[in-house]
Backbone bond lengths (Angstrom), bond angles and torsions (degrees), N, CA, C in turn:
res aa  C-N    CA-C-N  psi(-1)  N-CA   C-N-CA  omega(-1)  CA-C   N-CA-C  phi
1 M - - - 1.435 - - 1.555 108.56 -
2 S 1.349 115.95 129.70 1.464 119.25 178.61 1.521 111.21 -72.00
3 L 1.323 116.28 170.13 1.474 120.43 179.70 1.511 111.19 -61.52
4 S 1.324 117.86 -42.73 1.451 122.07 -177.58 1.549 109.20 -66.66
5 Q 1.344 115.36 -41.80 1.481 119.41 178.15 1.526 111.13 -62.61
6 S 1.389 112.89 -40.13 1.465 118.02 178.98 1.549 111.81 -62.85
7 K 1.311 116.25 -40.87 1.435 120.08 179.69 1.522 110.89 -66.66
8 R 1.317 119.00 -40.86 1.462 122.97 175.98 1.511 111.69 -60.87
9 F 1.344 113.85 -43.63 1.459 120.67 -178.89 1.545 110.17 -62.57
10 M 1.331 115.22 -46.75 1.479 119.11 -176.85 1.536 111.70 -72.92
11 S 1.325 118.42 -15.34 1.457 121.31 179.52 1.535 110.13 -78.73
12 K 1.316 117.41 -13.79 1.461 122.46 -177.69 1.544 110.26 -80.56
13 S 1.296 117.18 161.32 1.465 120.16 178.14 1.500 110.24 -67.60
14 A 1.338 116.74 162.79 1.430 121.66 -179.67 1.544 109.36 -60.42
15 R 1.327 117.41 -42.37 1.493 121.23 179.06 1.518 110.42 -57.53
16 E 1.345 116.50 -48.33 1.452 119.47 -179.87 1.513 113.29 -61.35
17 R 1.323 117.20 -41.44 1.449 122.37 179.40 1.539 110.76 -63.86
18 I 1.341 114.07 -42.71 1.458 118.32 178.78 1.517 111.21 -61.78
19 F 1.329 116.44 -45.33 1.482 121.43 -176.68 1.529 109.58 -66.23
20 E 1.302 119.47 -48.06 1.458 122.94 -179.36 1.545 110.56 -60.93
21 T 1.286 116.63 -42.55 1.469 121.50 -179.79 1.485 109.46 -65.74
22 A 1.350 117.08 -44.02 1.463 120.69 -179.09 1.530 110.75 -60.17
23 V 1.328 118.08 -42.24 1.445 121.53 179.76 1.512 110.42 -57.21
24 K 1.331 116.77 -46.94 1.495 122.06 -179.08 1.513 110.43 -64.11
25 I 1.314 116.76 -45.52 1.467 121.54 -176.92 1.519 110.62 -67.51
26 F 1.323 117.53 -45.62 1.471 121.22 177.81 1.501 112.83 -63.38
27 A 1.337 117.40 -30.96 1.464 122.20 177.84 1.528 111.46 -68.81
28 N 1.292 117.53 -27.22 1.452 122.15 -175.09 1.506 116.45 -104.64
29 S 1.355 116.69 -9.38 1.446 120.59 -176.02 1.514 110.65 -142.68
30 E 1.332 115.28 149.45 1.474 120.36 173.73 1.502 109.00 -62.08
31 L 1.335 115.25 146.40 1.450 120.14 -179.72 1.528 112.36 -53.55
32 S 1.358 115.18 -40.72 1.469 119.48 -176.78 1.508 112.01 -68.04
33 N 1.339 117.59 -16.34 1.474 120.09 -178.44 1.523 111.08 -97.00
34 V 1.305 117.54 1.75 1.487 121.46 -178.80 1.538 110.21 -108.04
35 S 1.305 115.93 140.69 1.460 120.52 176.21 1.509 110.13 -120.91
36 A 1.319 115.43 158.90 1.453 119.19 175.23 1.507 111.45 -59.44
37 K 1.314 115.54 -30.63 1.481 119.05 178.62 1.543 112.18 -66.81
38 D 1.320 114.92 -39.50 1.490 119.20 176.15 1.508 110.93 -57.45
39 I 1.348 115.87 -46.48 1.456 121.36 -178.44 1.525 110.22 -65.62
40 A 1.322 117.09 -43.59 1.460 122.15 -178.29 1.549 110.44 -62.43
41 I 1.310 118.06 -43.75 1.474 121.45 179.22 1.496 111.59 -61.87
42 E 1.323 115.60 -47.65 1.479 120.64 -178.04 1.526 111.32 -66.91
43 A 1.350 116.58 -34.40 1.483 119.37 -178.22 1.530 111.19 -85.53
44 E 1.345 114.10 -6.80 1.497 120.63 -179.55 1.538 110.64 62.20
45 V 1.319 114.79 46.98 1.479 120.80 175.18 1.543 105.75 -133.45
46 S 1.306 117.49 175.46 1.452 123.01 177.00 1.507 109.69 -85.67
47 I 1.296 116.43 157.69 1.468 121.01 175.62 1.566 108.77 -60.59
48 N 1.332 115.45 -35.42 1.460 118.87 178.09 1.521 111.48 -60.34
49 A 1.342 115.81 -33.47 1.484 118.25 179.01 1.492 110.04 -67.76
50 V 1.343 117.91 -37.90 1.481 120.19 178.79 1.527 109.60 -64.43
51 I 1.342 117.12 -44.71 1.470 121.86 179.37 1.497 110.45 -64.06
52 R 1.347 116.34 -43.83 1.466 120.06 -175.82 1.537 111.51 -62.81
53 H 1.349 116.74 -40.33 1.471 121.06 -176.91 1.510 113.30 -82.45
54 F 1.348 116.29 -34.62 1.492 117.46 -172.21 1.525 114.51 -125.80
55 G 1.304 118.70 -10.73 1.458 121.80 176.98 1.521 114.99 90.68
56 S 1.321 118.48 -48.44 1.471 122.29 179.02 1.549 107.45 -165.98
57 K 1.327 112.68 172.10 1.485 118.71 178.68 1.525 107.72 -62.88
58 E 1.321 116.71 -43.26 1.468 120.26 -177.24 1.544 111.84 -63.65
59 L 1.297 116.33 -41.79 1.478 119.53 178.82 1.550 111.14 -68.93
60 L 1.298 116.37 -31.70 1.470 122.11 175.76 1.541 108.94 -64.57
61 Y 1.343 114.71 -45.90 1.470 119.29 177.97 1.549 110.29 -60.66
62 T 1.329 115.98 -41.94 1.466 121.24 177.82 1.518 109.59 -58.39
63 N 1.324 116.90 -43.73 1.438 122.95 -179.17 1.552 109.58 -61.61
64 V 1.309 115.45 -42.58 1.489 120.21 178.28 1.550 109.01 -60.71
65 L 1.326 118.17 -48.28 1.443 120.59 -178.33 1.513 111.76 -63.20
66 E 1.346 116.97 -36.33 1.480 119.70 178.52 1.529 110.37 -66.32
67 C 1.323 117.32 -39.40 1.508 120.68 178.01 1.520 110.30 -66.00
68 I 1.354 117.20 -41.26 1.452 120.32 178.72 1.524 110.29 -61.85
69 T 1.347 114.40 -43.55 1.480 120.01 178.98 1.491 112.75 -58.95
70 M 1.327 117.03 -43.08 1.460 123.17 -179.44 1.545 109.34 -64.32
71 M 1.318 118.39 -39.72 1.469 121.49 179.57 1.525 109.24 -65.35
72 L 1.314 116.77 -44.42 1.471 119.24 -179.88 1.510 111.79 -66.25
73 Q 1.321 118.06 -37.15 1.459 121.66 -179.28 1.506 112.21 -60.04
74 T 1.363 117.70 -32.37 1.437 122.69 -174.90 1.520 112.29 -58.69
75 T 1.344 117.07 -48.00 1.462 122.33 178.09 1.529 110.89 -65.73
76 L 1.304 117.82 -42.02 1.469 122.32 -178.95 1.542 110.48 -63.20
77 I 1.331 114.51 -49.26 1.504 118.84 -178.04 1.514 110.74 -62.01
78 S 1.326 116.71 -40.39 1.467 120.73 179.65 1.507 110.72 -61.62
79 F 1.354 116.13 -45.36 1.467 120.52 178.74 1.519 111.67 -61.51
80 Q 1.351 115.39 -49.56 1.467 119.59 -176.86 1.518 112.78 -62.30
81 T 1.313 117.83 -33.74 1.470 120.84 177.95 1.503 109.94 -60.24
82 H 1.365 116.73 -45.00 1.480 118.38 -179.16 1.519 111.45 -75.94
83 Y 1.350 118.48 -37.05 1.422 121.83 -179.41 1.530 111.99 -62.54
84 Y 1.325 117.93 -50.49 1.454 120.68 -176.96 1.514 113.44 -69.86
85 A 1.352 114.79 -28.90 1.467 117.72 173.26 1.526 110.83 -65.68
86 A 1.349 116.47 -42.74 1.449 120.73 178.31 1.549 110.44 -67.28
87 K 1.305 118.24 -36.66 1.465 123.37 -179.94 1.538 109.85 -64.99
88 R 1.312 117.67 -42.10 1.443 120.54 -179.69 1.535 113.18 -64.85
89 S 1.310 116.22 -31.98 1.486 119.62 -176.94 1.536 112.66 -95.96
90 F 1.353 116.64 -5.28 1.478 120.49 -176.83 1.499 109.99 -76.24
91 V 1.313 117.36 129.99 1.448 123.64 178.58 1.517 108.51 -117.01
92 Y 1.322 116.86 122.61 1.481 120.11 -179.86 1.528 109.46 -133.91
93 T 1.338 114.64 156.83 1.453 118.97 -178.48 1.557 110.19 -116.37
94 T 1.326 118.84 -16.22 1.486 120.34 -179.45 1.509 108.75 -129.56
95 D 1.335 114.41 158.73 1.486 120.06 175.71 1.535 110.22 -62.67
96 K 1.343 116.75 -33.55 1.470 119.17 -178.75 1.551 109.82 -64.17
97 E 1.313 117.47 -41.04 1.466 119.17 178.88 1.539 110.98 -63.74
98 Y 1.347 115.82 -38.41 1.480 117.34 179.64 1.519 110.00 -69.32
99 R 1.351 118.15 -37.60 1.426 121.43 -179.47 1.545 110.50 -66.74
100 E 1.298 117.67 -37.16 1.475 122.29 177.12 1.504 110.39 -65.73
101 F 1.307 115.55 -37.41 1.501 121.24 177.52 1.550 108.65 -62.85
102 L 1.320 117.86 -46.74 1.440 122.50 179.75 1.544 112.16 -64.75
103 I 1.317 114.80 -40.04 1.505 118.11 179.52 1.512 109.74 -64.16
104 F 1.320 119.36 -41.48 1.445 123.18 174.79 1.510 109.82 -54.02
105 W 1.347 118.21 -48.90 1.448 121.71 -173.42 1.560 112.13 -75.96
106 I 1.341 117.13 -31.56 1.465 117.83 176.45 1.529 111.75 -67.69
107 E 1.330 116.34 -36.73 1.451 120.03 175.36 1.516 111.25 -65.91
108 K 1.333 115.56 -39.64 1.469 121.45 177.23 1.555 109.00 -63.69
109 F 1.323 116.73 -42.27 1.446 123.14 179.53 1.502 111.20 -60.41
110 V 1.299 117.86 -48.15 1.466 123.22 -179.75 1.510 108.97 -62.80
111 K 1.342 116.21 -48.47 1.486 118.54 -178.59 1.525 113.30 -59.54
112 I 1.329 115.53 -45.61 1.491 119.30 -178.25 1.536 109.82 -62.91
113 N 1.340 117.20 -43.11 1.431 119.56 -179.12 1.496 113.72 -66.33
114 V 1.308 116.83 -45.19 1.466 120.68 179.77 1.515 109.78 -61.95
115 K 1.317 117.10 -46.58 1.437 120.34 -176.43 1.520 112.31 -66.23
116 S 1.321 116.76 -41.12 1.456 118.86 -179.35 1.514 111.53 -67.55
117 I 1.319 118.00 -36.67 1.463 121.15 177.42 1.545 110.64 -66.35
118 L 1.310 116.79 -44.16 1.449 121.42 -178.96 1.530 111.46 -68.86
119 E 1.341 117.34 -35.45 1.472 120.64 176.43 1.515 110.17 -63.12
120 E 1.303 116.22 -38.93 1.476 121.35 177.56 1.494 110.14 -68.72
121 I 1.313 118.01 -43.49 1.447 122.25 179.51 1.552 111.39 -61.21
122 K 1.343 115.63 -34.29 1.447 120.05 178.94 1.529 111.27 -60.53
123 I 1.341 115.37 -29.70 1.448 121.49 178.41 1.511 110.33 -81.64
124 N 1.327 116.84 -51.82 1.461 123.56 172.29 1.514 109.55 -161.92
125 N 1.299 116.60 156.23 1.461 121.67 -175.21 1.533 110.39 -110.22
126 F 1.321 118.95 10.83 1.449 122.36 -176.22 1.524 111.53 -65.01
127 M 1.334 116.40 -46.29 1.450 120.49 -175.77 1.519 109.48 -60.47
128 H 1.328 117.71 -43.41 1.464 120.97 -173.05 1.494 112.03 -77.92
129 R 1.351 117.74 -22.38 1.488 117.90 173.38 1.536 108.15 -70.23
130 I 1.280 118.39 -35.87 1.468 121.32 178.44 1.534 109.14 -66.82
131 I 1.351 118.46 -44.43 1.403 122.48 178.67 1.530 112.27 -60.25
132 F 1.344 114.94 -44.18 1.445 121.23 178.60 1.505 111.94 -62.82
133 R 1.311 116.94 -44.23 1.472 119.56 179.48 1.521 110.99 -63.65
134 E 1.338 116.95 -41.98 1.497 120.18 178.63 1.514 110.64 -64.80
135 Y 1.300 116.87 -35.11 1.482 120.53 -178.61 1.484 110.34 -70.02
136 I 1.335 118.39 -38.72 1.455 123.39 -175.71 1.533 110.17 -85.12
137 N 1.351 116.64 -42.54 1.446 121.72 -175.11 1.532 108.87 -133.23
138 P 1.326 116.55 77.79 1.501 119.73 -172.06 1.522 113.28 -62.38
139 T 1.320 115.54 141.57 1.459 122.89 169.98 1.536 106.80 -104.19
140 A 1.332 116.16 -173.54 1.401 120.94 177.69 1.522 112.28 -62.30
141 G 1.317 115.91 -20.37 1.486 120.52 179.83 1.504 114.50 -82.50
142 F 1.335 118.67 -4.75 1.461 120.81 179.96 1.515 112.26 -57.99
143 N 1.288 117.10 -35.93 1.491 120.66 -179.79 1.547 111.59 -58.56
144 I 1.329 116.32 -30.51 1.465 119.14 178.80 1.518 110.16 -64.10
145 L 1.340 115.94 -45.38 1.461 120.60 179.75 1.517 110.52 -70.93
146 Y 1.332 116.52 -40.47 1.479 119.03 -174.89 1.524 110.43 -70.11
147 N 1.328 117.76 -51.01 1.450 120.32 -177.48 1.523 113.05 -72.10
148 G 1.341 116.26 -30.49 1.466 119.94 -177.14 1.489 113.69 -84.74
149 F 1.376 119.45 -24.25 1.466 121.53 -178.09 1.518 114.53 -142.78
150 L 1.339 117.23 -56.82 1.470 119.19 -167.81 1.502 111.66 -59.72
151 K 1.347 118.37 -40.29 1.492 118.05 179.95 1.512 111.94 -61.22
152 Q 1.312 119.37 -43.97 1.470 121.79 176.62 1.486 112.03 -65.57
153 W 1.339 117.89 -34.85 1.433 122.59 179.63 1.547 110.14 -66.51
154 F 1.348 115.80 -47.17 1.424 120.34 177.88 1.522 112.79 -65.98
155 D 1.335 116.19 -38.13 1.464 120.37 179.45 1.541 109.43 -61.11
156 Q 1.330 116.79 -36.49 1.459 120.06 179.25 1.535 109.23 -66.83
157 F 1.327 116.15 -42.87 1.488 118.66 175.44 1.485 111.50 -61.24
158 D 1.359 117.87 -44.15 1.422 121.67 -179.02 1.552 111.31 -60.31
159 E 1.331 116.06 -40.64 1.466 120.05 178.65 1.518 110.89 -60.52
160 F 1.328 116.46 -43.71 1.459 119.40 -179.64 1.499 112.47 -67.33
161 I 1.333 116.30 -48.83 1.470 119.99 -177.07 1.527 112.58 -63.46
162 L 1.300 116.03 -41.90 1.474 120.98 178.43 1.523 111.17 -63.24
163 G 1.326 114.38 -37.66 1.494 121.52 -179.05 1.512 114.06 -66.82
164 I 1.350 116.26 -34.94 1.489 118.86 -176.30 1.527 112.29 -97.69
165 S 1.319 117.82 -10.96 1.443 120.83 -177.03 1.522 112.95 -81.07
166 N 1.306 115.75 139.88 1.491 120.03 174.49 1.515 109.22 -77.24
167 N 1.313 115.76 -26.56 1.481 121.30 178.49 1.516 107.60 -96.59
168 K 1.343 117.95 117.56 1.469 121.82 -174.96 1.522 112.43 -91.76
169 D 1.349 117.25 16.84 1.454 119.38 175.93 1.536 110.19 -65.04
170 I 1.342 117.49 116.64 1.435 122.76 -174.04 1.547 110.89 -62.03
171 Y 1.335 117.80 -43.93 1.434 121.41 -178.67 1.504 111.49 -59.92
172 K 1.340 117.60 -50.33 1.450 120.34 -177.78 1.531 111.35 -63.59
173 N 1.309 116.52 -36.13 1.440 117.63 -179.79 1.540 112.23 -73.13
174 R 1.333 117.14 -29.49 1.474 118.11 174.87 1.530 111.52 -70.03
175 V 1.345 115.47 -32.35 1.464 118.29 174.39 1.519 109.66 -64.54
176 R 1.327 118.06 -40.33 1.460 121.16 176.44 1.548 113.35 -63.89
177 A 1.347 114.00 -38.77 1.463 118.66 178.35 1.526 109.98 -63.21
178 H 1.340 116.69 -37.60 1.434 120.13 177.62 1.527 112.44 -71.67
179 A 1.338 116.92 -28.07 1.423 120.46 174.99 1.549 110.50 -65.88
180 L 1.313 116.03 -38.37 1.486 120.58 174.69 1.509 110.16 -66.15
181 Y 1.313 115.53 -43.11 1.480 119.65 177.03 1.522 109.79 -56.16
182 G 1.335 115.12 -41.71 1.488 119.60 -179.10 1.490 111.94 -58.65
183 Q 1.340 118.27 -37.11 1.458 121.43 177.66 1.533 110.46 -59.68
184 I 1.296 115.91 -45.47 1.455 120.75 -179.70 1.496 110.79 -65.45
185 L 1.353 116.01 -43.42 1.442 121.29 -179.37 1.529 112.60 -60.24
186 I 1.327 115.52 -46.82 1.478 119.81 -177.27 1.516 113.17 -62.84
187 F 1.334 115.95 -41.76 1.461 118.23 -173.32 1.547 114.95 -95.14
188 T 1.336 116.02 -2.64 1.458 118.05 179.87 1.530 110.52 -117.93
189 I 1.288 117.87 -74.34 1.479 120.66 -178.89 1.531 107.97 -62.08
190 G 1.290 119.16 -35.57 1.477 121.07 179.15 1.502 113.70 -93.98
191 H 1.365 115.49 27.68 1.452 120.22 -174.96 1.504 114.01 -67.84
192 I 1.348 118.55 -22.67 1.479 120.64 -175.99 1.552 110.59 -62.78
193 T 1.335 117.01 -44.17 1.442 121.87 176.37 1.526 110.61 -60.80
194 F 1.304 115.32 -46.27 1.480 119.87 178.43 1.526 110.80 -60.04
195 S 1.349 115.61 -46.83 1.456 119.42 -179.41 1.504 113.27 -60.20
196 T 1.361 115.28 -41.68 1.471 121.84 -179.50 1.542 108.82 -63.05
197 R 1.271 116.54 -42.04 1.489 122.13 -175.32 1.543 110.73 -65.00
198 I 1.388 116.45 -35.86 1.457 118.18 -178.51 1.553 111.18 -97.83
199 G 1.336 115.53 9.62 1.457 119.33 170.79 1.521 115.43 83.20
200 L 1.352 114.87 25.46 1.468 119.17 179.76 1.532 109.81 -102.63
201 K 1.322 115.72 143.63 1.485 116.65 168.10 1.510 106.15 -86.83
202 E 1.360 114.13 155.17 1.444 118.39 -176.06 1.531 112.00 -56.86
203 Q 1.348 115.86 -36.21 1.423 120.50 -177.44 1.545 111.99 -71.71
204 S 1.320 118.41 -15.38 1.437 120.27 -175.02 1.531 111.97 -93.07
205 I 1.306 118.35 5.83 1.434 120.38 175.45 1.541 108.71 -68.03
206 N 1.332 115.04 119.38 1.478 118.74 -173.59 1.527 108.53 -124.94
207 N 1.339 114.52 -173.76 1.461 119.83 -178.54 1.485 113.99 -59.77
208 E 1.358 115.63 -38.65 1.464 120.52 179.80 1.542 111.24 -64.81
209 T 1.338 115.44 -43.52 1.462 119.48 177.11 1.538 111.46 -62.20
210 I 1.326 114.60 -42.38 1.473 118.75 177.18 1.522 112.67 -58.85
211 D 1.345 114.25 -44.79 1.493 118.10 178.79 1.540 111.99 -63.46
212 D 1.371 117.16 -37.11 1.454 120.22 177.65 1.553 109.82 -63.49
213 I 1.310 116.66 -44.24 1.496 119.59 -178.39 1.500 109.91 -66.11
214 V 1.345 117.45 -43.12 1.465 122.24 178.07 1.541 109.25 -55.82
215 N 1.307 117.47 -47.14 1.462 121.36 -176.06 1.532 110.82 -65.13
216 V 1.328 117.53 -36.83 1.472 121.06 179.11 1.525 110.13 -66.26
217 V 1.336 115.08 -45.23 1.459 120.02 178.55 1.535 111.41 -60.82
218 L 1.331 115.35 -39.19 1.479 119.15 179.11 1.535 110.71 -67.97
219 E 1.311 116.91 -35.62 1.467 120.75 175.39 1.541 110.24 -58.91
220 H 1.321 116.34 -47.79 1.443 121.01 -179.98 1.501 112.18 -66.36
221 T 1.334 114.83 -36.34 1.458 119.69 176.55 1.517 110.92 -60.82
222 R 1.340 117.08 -43.22 1.468 121.48 -179.26 1.517 111.53 -65.25
223 Y 1.376 118.15 -35.40 1.431 120.68 175.20 1.499 113.00 -59.42
224 I 1.341 115.19 -43.94 1.453 121.16 179.36 1.511 109.41 -66.08
225 I 1.314 116.32 -44.85 1.498 120.82 -178.54 1.513 109.85 -62.73
226 D 1.344 118.37 -42.06 1.468 121.29 179.74 1.519 110.45 -61.99
227 G 1.320 116.00 -31.73 1.465 118.86 -177.69 1.520 115.07 -77.47
228 I 1.348 117.05 -14.92 1.431 118.07 -177.29 1.514 115.45 -120.00
229 S 1.373 113.73 -7.71 1.490 115.37 -176.43 1.552 110.07 -106.56
């Protein structure tokens, strides 16, 4: 941390410093390997300050997950507001027209999600490391992410896939929805491996790189759509 960054950090309230520090530490370490003391030392506060503001390490982690969930919900709610407004006003006479309408919106959904995740990663990758860890190795806090965001996110994918698929088997279509999710996961949360392979430093991810990744994910999305519609 540079001197100017250090000054900005120390100018924040104890609660803000504790929270920001906790996000970074939780992103880089398993919850079981982190102690309130670790967070206090890094945030340059007392352990009593951590307990006073958040109660315990576990409650602090819960608070972090709740904040992540709220951030993720913002993009989803904004999309759904526009999508359902368009759906209510959409008039179609054939199943093909309705399927084309859904394909347009599923591509828009994928693009918005990929871009918003990558834009956030460009600022920092701490939040998405926590999401990735919870997705692969869930803790008791996973339900916060799942019930607060992931379930609604998957439900939206399910609605799109079921709507455009000729086969109305719910199980098969949910597998397809997860295949689409995998495309987003690989190229966004797992972007560090991708960046290393093509010779980019994490800090050098820019708007052009984001657009390239978005376009690749959309290509893969169209392959899946073509196979089921």
